[in-house]
SEFIZA-3560 file (N, C-alpha, C; in Angstrom, 3 decimals):
REM SEFIZA-3560
<numar><xx>86.904</xx><yy>94.738</yy><zz>99.150</zz><atom>N</atom></numar>
<numar><xx>86.703</xx><yy>95.466</yy><zz>97.958</zz><atom>CA</atom></numar>
<numar><xx>85.618</xx><yy>95.134</yy><zz>97.391</zz><atom>C</atom></numar>
<numar><xx>85.227</xx><yy>96.283</yy><zz>96.221</zz><atom>N</atom></numar>
<numar><xx>83.981</xx><yy>96.030</yy><zz>95.434</zz><atom>CA</atom></numar>
<numar><xx>84.740</xx><yy>96.698</yy><zz>94.240</zz><atom>C</atom></numar>
<numar><xx>84.019</xx><yy>95.469</yy><zz>93.133</zz><atom>N</atom></numar>
<numar><xx>84.497</xx><yy>96.176</yy><zz>91.922</zz><atom>CA</atom></numar>
<numar><xx>83.211</xx><yy>96.804</yy><zz>91.183</zz><atom>C</atom></numar>
<numar><xx>83.413</xx><yy>97.889</yy><zz>90.419</zz><atom>N</atom></numar>
<numar><xx>82.217</xx><yy>98.637</yy><zz>89.714</zz><atom>CA</atom></numar>
<numar><xx>81.966</xx><yy>98.608</yy><zz>88.381</zz><atom>C</atom></numar>
<numar><xx>80.523</xx><yy>98.113</yy><zz>87.708</zz><atom>N</atom></numar>
<numar><xx>81.131</xx><yy>98.032</yy><zz>86.606</zz><atom>CA</atom></numar>
<numar><xx>81.271</xx><yy>96.810</yy><zz>85.967</zz><atom>C</atom></numar>
<numar><xx>81.898</xx><yy>95.946</yy><zz>86.583</zz><atom>N</atom></numar>
<numar><xx>82.572</xx><yy>94.624</yy><zz>86.035</zz><atom>CA</atom></numar>
<numar><xx>82.140</xx><yy>93.875</yy><zz>87.127</zz><atom>C</atom></numar>
<numar><xx>82.703</xx><yy>92.535</yy><zz>87.093</zz><atom>N</atom></numar>
<numar><xx>82.758</xx><yy>91.570</yy><zz>87.830</zz><atom>CA</atom></numar>
<numar><xx>84.440</xx><yy>90.276</yy><zz>87.423</zz><atom>C</atom></numar>
<numar><xx>84.272</xx><yy>89.552</yy><zz>88.995</zz><atom>N</atom></numar>
<numar><xx>85.787</xx><yy>88.544</yy><zz>88.737</zz><atom>CA</atom></numar>
<numar><xx>85.244</xx><yy>87.709</yy><zz>88.369</zz><atom>C</atom></numar>
<numar><xx>85.871</xx><yy>87.279</yy><zz>87.383</zz><atom>N</atom></numar>
<numar><xx>85.276</xx><yy>85.532</yy><zz>86.745</zz><atom>CA</atom></numar>
<numar><xx>86.605</xx><yy>84.661</yy><zz>87.814</zz><atom>C</atom></numar>
<numar><xx>85.744</xx><yy>83.786</yy><zz>88.509</zz><atom>N</atom></numar>
<numar><xx>86.485</xx><yy>83.012</yy><zz>89.502</zz><atom>CA</atom></numar>
<numar><xx>87.008</xx><yy>81.824</yy><zz>88.367</zz><atom>C</atom></numar>
<numar><xx>86.301</xx><yy>81.495</yy><zz>87.748</zz><atom>N</atom></numar>
<numar><xx>87.078</xx><yy>80.422</yy><zz>86.701</zz><atom>CA</atom></numar>
<numar><xx>88.123</xx><yy>80.810</yy><zz>85.800</zz><atom>C</atom></numar>
<numar><xx>88.032</xx><yy>81.849</yy><zz>84.915</zz><atom>N</atom></numar>
<numar><xx>88.771</xx><yy>82.271</yy><zz>84.360</zz><atom>CA</atom></numar>
<numar><xx>89.826</xx><yy>83.209</yy><zz>84.524</zz><atom>C</atom></numar>
<numar><xx>89.406</xx><yy>83.863</yy><zz>85.946</zz><atom>N</atom></numar>
<numar><xx>90.573</xx><yy>84.622</yy><zz>86.906</zz><atom>CA</atom></numar>
<numar><xx>90.956</xx><yy>85.343</yy><zz>85.975</zz><atom>C</atom></numar>
<numar><xx>89.826</xx><yy>85.831</yy><zz>85.220</zz><atom>N</atom></numar>
<numar><xx>89.773</xx><yy>87.765</yy><zz>84.594</zz><atom>CA</atom></numar>
<numar><xx>88.850</xx><yy>88.521</yy><zz>85.211</zz><atom>C</atom></numar>
<numar><xx>88.787</xx><yy>89.640</yy><zz>84.584</zz><atom>N</atom></numar>
<numar><xx>87.822</xx><yy>90.681</yy><zz>84.734</zz><atom>CA</atom></numar>
<numar><xx>86.722</xx><yy>90.427</yy><zz>83.250</zz><atom>C</atom></numar>
<numar><xx>85.245</xx><yy>90.260</yy><zz>83.834</zz><atom>N</atom></numar>
<numar><xx>84.254</xx><yy>89.925</yy><zz>83.017</zz><atom>CA</atom></numar>
<numar><xx>83.401</xx><yy>90.628</yy><zz>83.094</zz><atom>C</atom></numar>
<numar><xx>82.013</xx><yy>90.867</yy><zz>81.842</zz><atom>N</atom></numar>
<numar><xx>81.099</xx><yy>91.898</yy><zz>81.959</zz><atom>CA</atom></numar>
<numar><xx>80.322</xx><yy>91.874</yy><zz>83.084</zz><atom>C</atom></numar>
<numar><xx>79.843</xx><yy>92.633</yy><zz>83.899</zz><atom>N</atom></numar>
<numar><xx>78.812</xx><yy>92.106</yy><zz>84.947</zz><atom>CA</atom></numar>
<numar><xx>77.410</xx><yy>91.967</yy><zz>84.766</zz><atom>C</atom></numar>
<numar><xx>76.859</xx><yy>91.238</yy><zz>85.778</zz><atom>N</atom></numar>
<numar><xx>75.503</xx><yy>90.393</yy><zz>85.792</zz><atom>CA</atom></numar>
<numar><xx>74.571</xx><yy>91.795</yy><zz>85.533</zz><atom>C</atom></numar>
<numar><xx>73.536</xx><yy>91.557</yy><zz>84.583</zz><atom>N</atom></numar>
<numar><xx>72.584</xx><yy>92.756</yy><zz>84.161</zz><atom>CA</atom></numar>
<numar><xx>71.723</xx><yy>93.271</yy><zz>85.576</zz><atom>C</atom></numar>
<numar><xx>72.101</xx><yy>94.399</yy><zz>85.653</zz><atom>N</atom></numar>
<numar><xx>71.360</xx><yy>95.212</yy><zz>86.429</zz><atom>CA</atom></numar>
<numar><xx>72.441</xx><yy>94.907</yy><zz>87.873</zz><atom>C</atom></numar>
<numar><xx>73.438</xx><yy>94.652</yy><zz>87.942</zz><atom>N</atom></numar>
<numar><xx>74.484</xx><yy>94.574</yy><zz>89.261</zz><atom>CA</atom></numar>
<numar><xx>75.446</xx><yy>95.618</yy><zz>88.837</zz><atom>C</atom></numar>
<numar><xx>75.576</xx><yy>96.702</yy><zz>89.614</zz><atom>N</atom></numar>
<numar><xx>76.205</xx><yy>97.393</yy><zz>89.197</zz><atom>CA</atom></numar>
<numar><xx>78.083</xx><yy>96.980</yy><zz>90.083</zz><atom>C</atom></numar>
<numar><xx>77.559</xx><yy>96.742</yy><zz>91.432</zz><atom>N</atom></numar>
<numar><xx>78.992</xx><yy>96.531</yy><zz>92.499</zz><atom>CA</atom></numar>
<numar><xx>79.429</xx><yy>95.258</yy><zz>92.579</zz><atom>C</atom></numar>
<numar><xx>80.426</xx><yy>94.447</yy><zz>92.378</zz><atom>N</atom></numar>
<numar><xx>80.593</xx><yy>92.923</yy><zz>93.038</zz><atom>CA</atom></numar>
<numar><xx>81.722</xx><yy>92.702</yy><zz>93.673</zz><atom>C</atom></numar>
<numar><xx>81.932</xx><yy>91.735</yy><zz>94.433</zz><atom>N</atom></numar>
<numar><xx>82.591</xx><yy>91.612</yy><zz>95.872</zz><atom>CA</atom></numar>
<numar><xx>84.124</xx><yy>91.152</yy><zz>94.560</zz><atom>C</atom></numar>
<numar><xx>84.927</xx><yy>91.708</yy><zz>95.520</zz><atom>N</atom></numar>
<numar><xx>86.249</xx><yy>90.807</yy><zz>94.419</zz><atom>CA</atom></numar>
<numar><xx>86.835</xx><yy>90.220</yy><zz>95.492</zz><atom>C</atom></numar>
<numar><xx>87.607</xx><yy>89.078</yy><zz>95.021</zz><atom>N</atom></numar>
<numar><xx>88.168</xx><yy>88.131</yy><zz>95.838</zz><atom>CA</atom></numar>
<numar><xx>89.503</xx><yy>88.861</yy><zz>96.496</zz><atom>C</atom></numar>
<numar><xx>89.701</xx><yy>87.970</yy><zz>97.845</zz><atom>N</atom></numar>
<numar><xx>91.020</xx><yy>88.764</yy><zz>98.249</zz><atom>CA</atom></numar>
<numar><xx>91.934</xx><yy>88.865</yy><zz>97.486</zz><atom>C</atom></numar>
<numar><xx>93.219</xx><yy>89.676</yy><zz>97.426</zz><atom>N</atom></numar>
<numar><xx>94.129</xx><yy>90.071</yy><zz>97.069</zz><atom>CA</atom></numar>
<numar><xx>95.440</xx><yy>89.878</yy><zz>97.613</zz><atom>C</atom></numar>
<numar><xx>96.240</xx><yy>89.252</yy><zz>96.951</zz><atom>N</atom></numar>
<numar><xx>97.795</xx><yy>89.187</yy><zz>97.453</zz><atom>CA</atom></numar>
<numar><xx>98.420</xx><yy>89.809</yy><zz>96.997</zz><atom>C</atom></numar>
<numar><xx>99.230</xx><yy>91.341</yy><zz>97.617</zz><atom>N</atom></numar>
<numar><xx>100.005</xx><yy>92.106</yy><zz>96.791</zz><atom>CA</atom></numar>
<numar><xx>101.320</xx><yy>91.658</yy><zz>97.195</zz><atom>C</atom></numar>
<numar><xx>101.950</xx><yy>91.604</yy><zz>96.136</zz><atom>N</atom></numar>
<numar><xx>103.381</xx><yy>91.500</yy><zz>96.111</zz><atom>CA</atom></numar>
<numar><xx>104.497</xx><yy>92.186</yy><zz>95.452</zz><atom>C</atom></numar>
<numar><xx>105.401</xx><yy>92.950</yy><zz>96.271</zz><atom>N</atom></numar>
<numar><xx>106.027</xx><yy>94.245</yy><zz>95.461</zz><atom>CA</atom></numar>
<numar><xx>107.147</xx><yy>93.580</yy><zz>94.909</zz><atom>C</atom></numar>
<numar><xx>107.391</xx><yy>93.941</yy><zz>93.570</zz><atom>N</atom></numar>
<numar><xx>108.284</xx><yy>93.505</yy><zz>92.782</zz><atom>CA</atom></numar>
<numar><xx>109.307</xx><yy>94.771</yy><zz>92.301</zz><atom>C</atom></numar>
<numar><xx>110.690</xx><yy>94.340</yy><zz>92.256</zz><atom>N</atom></numar>
<numar><xx>111.556</xx><yy>95.361</yy><zz>92.125</zz><atom>CA</atom></numar>
<numar><xx>111.486</xx><yy>95.432</yy><zz>90.502</zz><atom>C</atom></numar>
<numar><xx>111.536</xx><yy>96.543</yy><zz>89.889</zz><atom>N</atom></numar>
<numar><xx>111.760</xx><yy>96.707</yy><zz>88.324</zz><atom>CA</atom></numar>
<numar><xx>110.799</xx><yy>96.185</yy><zz>87.672</zz><atom>C</atom></numar>
<numar><xx>109.454</xx><yy>95.779</yy><zz>88.216</zz><atom>N</atom></numar>
<numar><xx>108.916</xx><yy>95.041</yy><zz>87.176</zz><atom>CA</atom></numar>
<numar><xx>108.566</xx><yy>95.457</yy><zz>85.917</zz><atom>C</atom></numar>
<numar><xx>108.539</xx><yy>94.930</yy><zz>85.048</zz><atom>N</atom></numar>
<numar><xx>108.013</xx><yy>95.307</yy><zz>83.738</zz><atom>CA</atom></numar>
<numar><xx>106.509</xx><yy>95.221</yy><zz>83.380</zz><atom>C</atom></numar>
<numar><xx>105.962</xx><yy>96.068</yy><zz>82.928</zz><atom>N</atom></numar>
<numar><xx>104.084</xx><yy>96.221</yy><zz>82.830</zz><atom>CA</atom></numar>
<numar><xx>104.046</xx><yy>95.537</yy><zz>81.696</zz><atom>C</atom></numar>
<numar><xx>102.937</xx><yy>94.487</yy><zz>81.800</zz><atom>N</atom></numar>
<numar><xx>102.733</xx><yy>93.990</yy><zz>80.387</zz><atom>CA</atom></numar>
<numar><xx>101.855</xx><yy>94.997</yy><zz>79.667</zz><atom>C</atom></numar>
<numar><xx>101.896</xx><yy>94.715</yy><zz>78.509</zz><atom>N</atom></numar>
<numar><xx>101.454</xx><yy>95.887</yy><zz>77.487</zz><atom>CA</atom></numar>
<numar><xx>99.778</xx><yy>95.549</yy><zz>77.124</zz><atom>C</atom></numar>
<numar><xx>99.559</xx><yy>94.264</yy><zz>77.248</zz><atom>N</atom></numar>
<numar><xx>98.535</xx><yy>93.538</yy><zz>77.073</zz><atom>CA</atom></numar>
<numar><xx>97.684</xx><yy>92.358</yy><zz>77.843</zz><atom>C</atom></numar>
<numar><xx>96.255</xx><yy>92.700</yy><zz>77.934</zz><atom>N</atom></numar>
<numar><xx>95.942</xx><yy>91.493</yy><zz>78.884</zz><atom>CA</atom></numar>
<numar><xx>95.749</xx><yy>92.247</yy><zz>80.104</zz><atom>C</atom></numar>
<numar><xx>96.013</xx><yy>93.218</yy><zz>80.430</zz><atom>N</atom></numar>
<numar><xx>95.713</xx><yy>93.944</yy><zz>81.636</zz><atom>CA</atom></numar>
<numar><xx>95.127</xx><yy>95.127</yy><zz>81.892</zz><atom>C</atom></numar>
<numar><xx>94.530</xx><yy>95.570</yy><zz>83.171</zz><atom>N</atom></numar>
<numar><xx>93.431</xx><yy>96.347</yy><zz>83.017</zz><atom>CA</atom></numar>
<numar><xx>93.962</xx><yy>97.272</yy><zz>84.224</zz><atom>C</atom></numar>
<numar><xx>94.828</xx><yy>98.330</yy><zz>84.058</zz><atom>N</atom></numar>
<numar><xx>95.097</xx><yy>99.150</yy><zz>85.764</zz><atom>CA</atom></numar>
<numar><xx>93.614</xx><yy>99.779</yy><zz>86.229</zz><atom>C</atom></numar>
<numar><xx>93.537</xx><yy>98.819</yy><zz>86.966</zz><atom>N</atom></numar>
<numar><xx>92.326</xx><yy>99.843</yy><zz>88.212</zz><atom>CA</atom></numar>
<numar><xx>92.507</xx><yy>100.523</yy><zz>89.305</zz><atom>C</atom></numar>
<numar><xx>92.198</xx><yy>101.444</yy><zz>89.158</zz><atom>N</atom></numar>
<numar><xx>92.246</xx><yy>102.567</yy><zz>90.334</zz><atom>CA</atom></numar>
<numar><xx>91.760</xx><yy>101.854</yy><zz>91.604</zz><atom>C</atom></numar>
<numar><xx>92.301</xx><yy>102.177</yy><zz>92.373</zz><atom>N</atom></numar>
<numar><xx>91.258</xx><yy>101.378</yy><zz>93.857</zz><atom>CA</atom></numar>
<numar><xx>91.542</xx><yy>103.144</yy><zz>94.725</zz><atom>C</atom></numar>
<numar><xx>90.367</xx><yy>103.073</yy><zz>95.169</zz><atom>N</atom></numar>
<numar><xx>90.086</xx><yy>104.332</yy><zz>96.183</zz><atom>CA</atom></numar>
<numar><xx>89.412</xx><yy>103.953</yy><zz>97.506</zz><atom>C</atom></numar>
<numar><xx>89.346</xx><yy>104.780</yy><zz>98.370</zz><atom>N</atom></numar>
<numar><xx>89.274</xx><yy>104.588</yy><zz>99.935</zz><atom>CA</atom></numar>
<numar><xx>88.270</xx><yy>104.340</yy><zz>100.052</zz><atom>C</atom></numar>
<numar><xx>87.242</xx><yy>105.133</yy><zz>99.132</zz><atom>N</atom></numar>
<numar><xx>85.542</xx><yy>105.154</yy><zz>99.199</zz><atom>CA</atom></numar>
<numar><xx>85.082</xx><yy>105.346</yy><zz>98.492</zz><atom>C</atom></numar>
<numar><xx>83.804</xx><yy>104.768</yy><zz>98.283</zz><atom>N</atom></numar>
<numar><xx>82.720</xx><yy>104.651</yy><zz>96.834</zz><atom>CA</atom></numar>
<numar><xx>82.788</xx><yy>106.134</yy><zz>96.226</zz><atom>C</atom></numar>
<numar><xx>82.725</xx><yy>106.818</yy><zz>96.558</zz><atom>N</atom></numar>
<numar><xx>82.316</xx><yy>108.621</yy><zz>95.912</zz><atom>CA</atom></numar>
<numar><xx>83.539</xx><yy>108.792</yy><zz>95.280</zz><atom>C</atom></numar>
<numar><xx>84.881</xx><yy>108.351</yy><zz>95.475</zz><atom>N</atom></numar>
<numar><xx>86.201</xx><yy>108.830</yy><zz>94.980</zz><atom>CA</atom></numar>
<numar><xx>86.131</xx><yy>110.063</yy><zz>94.987</zz><atom>C</atom></numar>
<numar><xx>85.379</xx><yy>110.972</yy><zz>95.377</zz><atom>N</atom></numar>
<numar><xx>85.537</xx><yy>112.180</yy><zz>96.112</zz><atom>CA</atom></numar>
<numar><xx>86.796</xx><yy>112.508</yy><zz>97.032</zz><atom>C</atom></numar>
<numar><xx>87.435</xx><yy>113.682</yy><zz>97.015</zz><atom>N</atom></numar>
<numar><xx>88.106</xx><yy>114.190</yy><zz>97.990</zz><atom>CA</atom></numar>
<numar><xx>88.770</xx><yy>115.253</yy><zz>97.350</zz><atom>C</atom></numar>
<numar><xx>89.827</xx><yy>115.661</yy><zz>98.411</zz><atom>N</atom></numar>
<numar><xx>90.614</xx><yy>117.065</yy><zz>98.011</zz><atom>CA</atom></numar>
<numar><xx>91.851</xx><yy>116.444</yy><zz>97.164</zz><atom>C</atom></numar>
<numar><xx>91.826</xx><yy>117.406</yy><zz>96.011</zz><atom>N</atom></numar>
<numar><xx>93.026</xx><yy>117.147</yy><zz>95.201</zz><atom>CA</atom></numar>
<numar><xx>94.301</xx><yy>117.421</yy><zz>96.071</zz><atom>C</atom></numar>
<numar><xx>95.263</xx><yy>116.392</yy><zz>95.927</zz><atom>N</atom></numar>
<numar><xx>96.637</xx><yy>116.751</yy><zz>96.262</zz><atom>CA</atom></numar>
<numar><xx>97.610</xx><yy>116.913</yy><zz>95.514</zz><atom>C</atom></numar>
<numar><xx>98.821</xx><yy>117.628</yy><zz>95.836</zz><atom>N</atom></numar>
<numar><xx>99.696</xx><yy>117.728</yy><zz>95.000</zz><atom>CA</atom></numar>
<numar><xx>100.199</xx><yy>117.001</yy><zz>93.743</zz><atom>C</atom></numar>
<numar><xx>99.827</xx><yy>115.645</yy><zz>94.075</zz><atom>N</atom></numar>
<numar><xx>100.057</xx><yy>114.369</yy><zz>93.439</zz><atom>CA</atom></numar>
<numar><xx>99.162</xx><yy>114.564</yy><zz>92.056</zz><atom>C</atom></numar>
<numar><xx>98.074</xx><yy>115.473</yy><zz>92.059</zz><atom>N</atom></numar>
<numar><xx>97.079</xx><yy>115.690</yy><zz>90.937</zz><atom>CA</atom></numar>
<numar><xx>95.685</xx><yy>114.279</yy><zz>91.368</zz><atom>C</atom></numar>
<numar><xx>96.135</xx><yy>113.804</yy><zz>92.340</zz><atom>N</atom></numar>
<numar><xx>94.871</xx><yy>112.696</yy><zz>92.545</zz><atom>CA</atom></numar>
<numar><xx>94.218</xx><yy>112.831</yy><zz>93.821</zz><atom>C</atom></numar>
<numar><xx>92.672</xx><yy>112.308</yy><zz>93.548</zz><atom>N</atom></numar>
<numar><xx>91.972</xx><yy>112.540</yy><zz>94.810</zz><atom>CA</atom></numar>
<numar><xx>93.425</xx><yy>112.064</yy><zz>96.400</zz><atom>C</atom></numar>
<numar><xx>92.252</xx><yy>112.658</yy><zz>97.306</zz><atom>N</atom></numar>
<numar><xx>93.115</xx><yy>112.189</yy><zz>98.770</zz><atom>CA</atom></numar>
<numar><xx>92.591</xx><yy>110.458</yy><zz>99.258</zz><atom>C</atom></numar>
<numar><xx>91.107</xx><yy>110.395</yy><zz>98.390</zz><atom>N</atom></numar>
<numar><xx>90.647</xx><yy>108.867</yy><zz>98.185</zz><atom>CA</atom></numar>
<numar><xx>91.558</xx><yy>107.749</yy><zz>97.717</zz><atom>C</atom></numar>
<numar><xx>92.456</xx><yy>108.587</yy><zz>96.892</zz><atom>N</atom></numar>
<numar><xx>93.018</xx><yy>107.694</yy><zz>96.054</zz><atom>CA</atom></numar>
<numar><xx>93.951</xx><yy>106.724</yy><zz>96.608</zz><atom>C</atom></numar>
<numar><xx>94.402</xx><yy>105.339</yy><zz>96.335</zz><atom>N</atom></numar>
<numar><xx>95.157</xx><yy>104.525</yy><zz>96.795</zz><atom>CA</atom></numar>
<numar><xx>96.490</xx><yy>104.094</yy><zz>96.071</zz><atom>C</atom></numar>
<numar><xx>95.618</xx><yy>103.497</yy><zz>94.818</zz><atom>N</atom></numar>
<numar><xx>97.279</xx><yy>102.997</yy><zz>93.848</zz><atom>CA</atom></numar>
<numar><xx>96.140</xx><yy>102.444</yy><zz>92.513</zz><atom>C</atom></numar>
<numar><xx>97.103</xx><yy>101.727</yy><zz>91.758</zz><atom>N</atom></numar>
<numar><xx>96.393</xx><yy>101.195</yy><zz>90.846</zz><atom>CA</atom></numar>
<numar><xx>96.762</xx><yy>99.944</yy><zz>90.793</zz><atom>C</atom></numar>
<numar><xx>95.964</xx><yy>98.949</yy><zz>90.401</zz><atom>N</atom></numar>
<numar><xx>96.276</xx><yy>97.346</yy><zz>90.522</zz><atom>CA</atom></numar>
<numar><xx>96.191</xx><yy>96.690</yy><zz>89.338</zz><atom>C</atom></numar>
<numar><xx>97.154</xx><yy>96.083</yy><zz>88.664</zz><atom>N</atom></numar>
<numar><xx>96.763</xx><yy>95.191</yy><zz>87.414</zz><atom>CA</atom></numar>
<numar><xx>96.094</xx><yy>94.150</yy><zz>87.667</zz><atom>C</atom></numar>
<numar><xx>94.992</xx><yy>94.037</yy><zz>86.986</zz><atom>N</atom></numar>
<numar><xx>93.991</xx><yy>93.219</yy><zz>86.970</zz><atom>CA</atom></numar>
<numar><xx>93.907</xx><yy>92.517</yy><zz>85.541</zz><atom>C</atom></numar>
<numar><xx>93.848</xx><yy>91.041</yy><zz>85.715</zz><atom>N</atom></numar>
<numar><xx>93.829</xx><yy>90.221</yy><zz>84.334</zz><atom>CA</atom></numar>
<numar><xx>92.700</xx><yy>90.697</yy><zz>83.367</zz><atom>C</atom></numar>
<numar><xx>92.386</xx><yy>90.748</yy><zz>82.352</zz><atom>N</atom></numar>
<numar><xx>91.475</xx><yy>91.168</yy><zz>81.551</zz><atom>CA</atom></numar>
<numar><xx>91.523</xx><yy>90.216</yy><zz>79.945</zz><atom>C</atom></numar>
<numar><xx>90.330</xx><yy>90.037</yy><zz>79.721</zz><atom>N</atom></numar>
<numar><xx>90.448</xx><yy>89.369</yy><zz>78.181</zz><atom>CA</atom></numar>
<numar><xx>90.058</xx><yy>90.429</yy><zz>76.945</zz><atom>C</atom></numar>
<numar><xx>89.801</xx><yy>91.624</yy><zz>77.778</zz><atom>N</atom></numar>
<numar><xx>89.249</xx><yy>92.665</yy><zz>76.659</zz><atom>CA</atom></numar>
<numar><xx>90.660</xx><yy>93.695</yy><zz>76.721</zz><atom>C</atom></numar>
<numar><xx>90.661</xx><yy>94.171</yy><zz>75.621</zz><atom>N</atom></numar>
<numar><xx>91.943</xx><yy>95.466</yy><zz>75.950</zz><atom>CA</atom></numar>
<numar><xx>91.427</xx><yy>96.649</yy><zz>76.642</zz><atom>C</atom></numar>
//
């Protein structure tokens, strides 16, 4: 998986500004743990959309999302 327009800070374990002239960066492996009735944090989290392909284009489904849309991932961030 790749991040667009930012990078993963391995030292602080948060999203950070991308390096100059670098639009895409790799993101480390992510372990997804389903949690029942999880309370969503109000701050310190960026809801990052995940797509199957880079272009994000696809047909609009009945949910209102592109067919290439997968889910939102909560990634830690220092910025609001």
